[in-house]
N, C-alpha and C positions, 0 to 999 in steps of 0.2 A: 160162354159160347163153346159149342162143340168144336174141338180143334180141327176135325176134318173139314167142317163147314167153313171155319175161319180161314183155314189154310187154302181154300180154293177161291177166296173172294177176288184176289187180283186177277185171276184168269176165269172169272165167271162168264165173261163174254165168250172166251174160247171154249169153255166147257159146254155152253149152250149150243154153240155152233157145231161142236163135235157130236153132241147128242142128236142134233138135227141131221147131220151127215149120216150117222148110223141109222137113223130112222129112214132116211131116203134110200139107203142101200139095203135095208132089211127086206126080206121077202114079203110081198103083199099078200101072198096066199101060199098054200102048201105046194102049189105047182110052180112058184116063182124060182128064178135062178138062185144058186147058192150065193152066200155073202162073199164079197170080194175083199180079201185082206188088204188093208191100206198099205201094209209093208211090201206087198207084191204088186201093187197097182200104181203106176206112174201118175203124177198129177195131170189132170186133164187140161188140155189147151183151151183157152177161152178168150174171146175178144174183150170180155168184160172182167177179166181177171183182177184188174186194179180196183174194181168196185166191191170186192168181197171183203171178208173180215181179215184184218191184219193185226198181229200182236207185237211184232218186233221190227226195229229199224236199226240200221248201222250204215256208216260211211265206209266205202271202199275207195279210198282216195277221193276224187271228186264225184264218184258215183254214189248214189243212195240205193240201198237194197232193203226190201221189205219182205217179211215172211209171215205166213198166215194159214188160213183155213184150207184143209184138204191138200196140203202140200204145195200150195201156191207160193211162188217166189217171183217177185217182179223187181225190176231195177230201172233207175232213171239216170240219164246222163245230162239232163237239163234242169237240175234243181227241183225236180218233182213236177214239171209241167206235163211230161209224157212218160209212159211206162212201157217196158217190154217184159214179156214173161220168160222166165228161165226154164230150162229142162231139169225136172226133178224126178227121181226114181221112185218116190213114195207119195201116197196121198194122205198121210197122217197129218193132223193139225200141227203146225209149227208155232213155237212160242217166242224164241229169241234167236239173235244172230249177232256175230261179231267178226270184225276184220282187223287183224293186227298189221296187215300190209294191204296195199290196194288189190293184190291178186288173191291172197290166201284168206279164206273165210270159213267159218263153221256155223251151222244152224242146228237147233235142238227142238224137241217137242214131245208130243204124245207117242205112246208105243215104244218108249225108250230110244227114240230116233236121234242119231247124230249124223249130220250130213257135212260134206266138205266140198269146197270149190277151190280151184287154182287159177281160174280165169275171171276173177272179179265178180262172181255170182251169176254168170251167164249159164253155166251148167254145173250140176252137182252130182256127187256120188255118195253112196251110203257107207259109213264107216262102222256103225253100230246100231243095233236095234234091240228091242226087248227080248227077243228069242235068244240072242247071243249074250245079252246082259245077265240072264239067269246063270249061265255057265261061268261067266266072268266073276260074278259075286261069290260063288261057291260058298265057303263057310264064313265070309265076311258078314253076311246077314242072310240067314236061311229063309226068313219070311219074304224078303224082297226078291231073293233068288227064285223062290217058288212062284211068286206073282208074275215074274217075267215082264211082259209088255204092259201090265196094268198101270205101272207108275211112270209119270212123265218126267223128263228133264225140263227145268223151268228157266235156266239161264246158262250162259256159256261165256267164258273169257279166255283169251290167249294173250300171252306176253309177246310172242313172236310166232313164226310159222312152225315151231316145234313144240313149245311148252304151253300147256293150257289146262283148264278145268271145266267140267260140266257139273251142275248141281241140280237137285230136284226134290221130289216128295220124300218125306220120311228120312231125312238126312242122307239122301242119295248123293254121293260125290265121287267123281273119278278124276284122275290126273293122267296126263300123257306127257312124254318127253320126246316123242318121235312123230309129232304132227297128227296124232290120232290113229296111227297104225296099230298101236297097242295101248291099253288103258289099265291103270292100277286103281283098285278101290282104296279110298281114303276115309271110309266110314268110321274107322277107329282113330282118326287123327283130327277129330273135331270135339270141342267141349259141348256136346249135344246129346246127353245121355238119354233124353226122352224122345229122340228121333223127330224133332220138330222139322217142318218143311223148310227147305232152303229156297228162297225166292230170287235172290240177286247176288251176283258176285262181280265186284268192280275193283280196279286199281285206281285209287284216289288219294291225293295228297301223299304220295310216296309209299303207300301201303296197300295190301290186298285185303279187302273186306268181304264178308258174307253177311247178308241180312235175311231174316226169316220170321216165323210166326212167334207170338207171345214175347215180343221184345228181344228176340235173339239177334245178337250182333257179335261177330267174331272177326278177328284180325290174324292174318298169317304170321307166325313166328318162324322166320327163315332158319333159325338155328336148330330148333327142334322139329321143323317141318310139320307143324301142327297149327290148326286154327283155334285160337284161344279166345275165351269170352271177353268182350268189352262191355263194361257196365254202362247202361243207358237209363236215364230217369223216365222210362216208359215201358209198359208191359204189353202194349198192343202190338199187333202185327206190323212189321215193316215189309213193304212191297218193293222198295227200290233204293238205290244208292246213286248219288251224283256228286259233283263237286269239281275242284280244280287242283292245282299243284299245292295250294295252301290249306284247303279245308275240305271236309267231307260232310255230306248231308244225307241223313237217313230219313225216309218218309214212308207214310203208310195210312192206316185206318183213320177215319174221322178228321182228315185234314192235318194230321200231326206231322211235323217235320222238325228235326233237331240237327244242329250244326256243331262241328268240332273243328278247332284249328290247332289242336295239339295231339293229333293221331288217335283221338278217342279217349283221352284221359278225362276231359271235361266236355259237357254238352250244354248248349243253350237252345231253348225252343225258338222256332221261327214263326212269326205271325203269318198265317196263310189266308185267313178270312173265310175259309170254307169248312164244312163239317162232313164232307164225303171223302171216300178213299182217294188218295193220291196214287196214281198207277204207274207213272213214269216220269223221268227227268233227264235233262241234258244241259250241258254247258255250251253257250253259244255267244260269241262276241263279248266276252267278259260279263255275261249275265247267266244266272241259273233259271231255267225254265222247267216248271212242273205242270203236269196235266192230271185231270181227275176223271173218275168214272162217270161223272155227270157232264163232262165236256168243258170244265174250267181250264183256262190256260193262264198260268201265273208266272210273273217275271220278277226277279230280284237282282239288283245291282249291288246292294250294300251288304248282303249276307245276313240281314237281320229280319227283314219283312218283305212280303211279296205284294205286288200290285196286279190286279186282274187285267188281262188283255181283252180288249173289246172283240167279241166273237159274234158274227152275224147270226149264225145258227149253231147253237151248242149241240154237239153230238158226243157220246161216250168216247173217251180216248184211252188207248192201250199203250201207245208209244209216241215219242217225239224225238226229232233230230234236227240240228241246224241244217239249213238248206242254202241260203244265200244271205245277202245283206239284210239284216233285220227280218229274216224270214225263216220259218221252220216248217217241216213236214210233220203232220199229225196222222197217226194210224188208229183205226178202230173198226167197229162193226160195219161202218158204211164206207169202207175203203180208205183211200189216201187223199189228203188235201193239203195245200199250202196255206200258211197263215202268217200274216204280217204281225210283228210284235209292236210296232210303233204306229 
């Protein structure tokens, strides 16, 4: 499979929505108004914002925050029953979000966008975009520097309100130690010589992992400050990482999921019972929950096999997060919904 196509599968829903957004903004005729750059256009306010396409979910304390299409960010303070729209300075499609504390959070997405909030996701400011990214990369990767806003960030992780990483297409990875005020390229600090896409970064089981295409899995070596290869018995694309303090699970194409309880030294396959891409995962109440691009919701308590959760109407899923007792919030192209696990 062509690596560019394989590399976009996890975010095919977001890519389709992004294309639709561009088509909607493009001039209908020679006399139409000029294209509005998403980096200069705040996200439009809408009563139906929560029904749009959402790609990422995170908890900000007891609050749940979702990010998605055209810069829309919404948040819920009642476990996903109702949603309020945040103030966002861009209308670029957003892909992922993280909160190391209830107040401080970061979101990333298309056009090289990095957004920051200090009020639990109610309002956001822009810290980085593709125009500044080109200058930042400099000689670290001239091709990426020249492409500027063409390449998206696909995930973000922060240890606290100062130290964090953003990762993305073609081995794009940046690190900050001052809360995103400045960023340092880490492209030369990964065992990724062929510039495979980086889809997910998570701290699981006491280590920081990155997952990507063609079986790429890396773990941060704190001594050398480098992400080093972790051998996995699978060469298909990994779309995500999940787990708990004891084990890490990498999941991706064709329903494949692998679990390690020794920091990635050995891996065991997990029986998922599905043959479609697993797009997101989350730990909730002592169980691991995975969702698929076809709308499956899978739950595992034993770390060996999954059972399907009964879903009244299966819709493609892009993200999942624990919401309340035996309840999760699922995000996708048809908005946000709550789902009972039992």
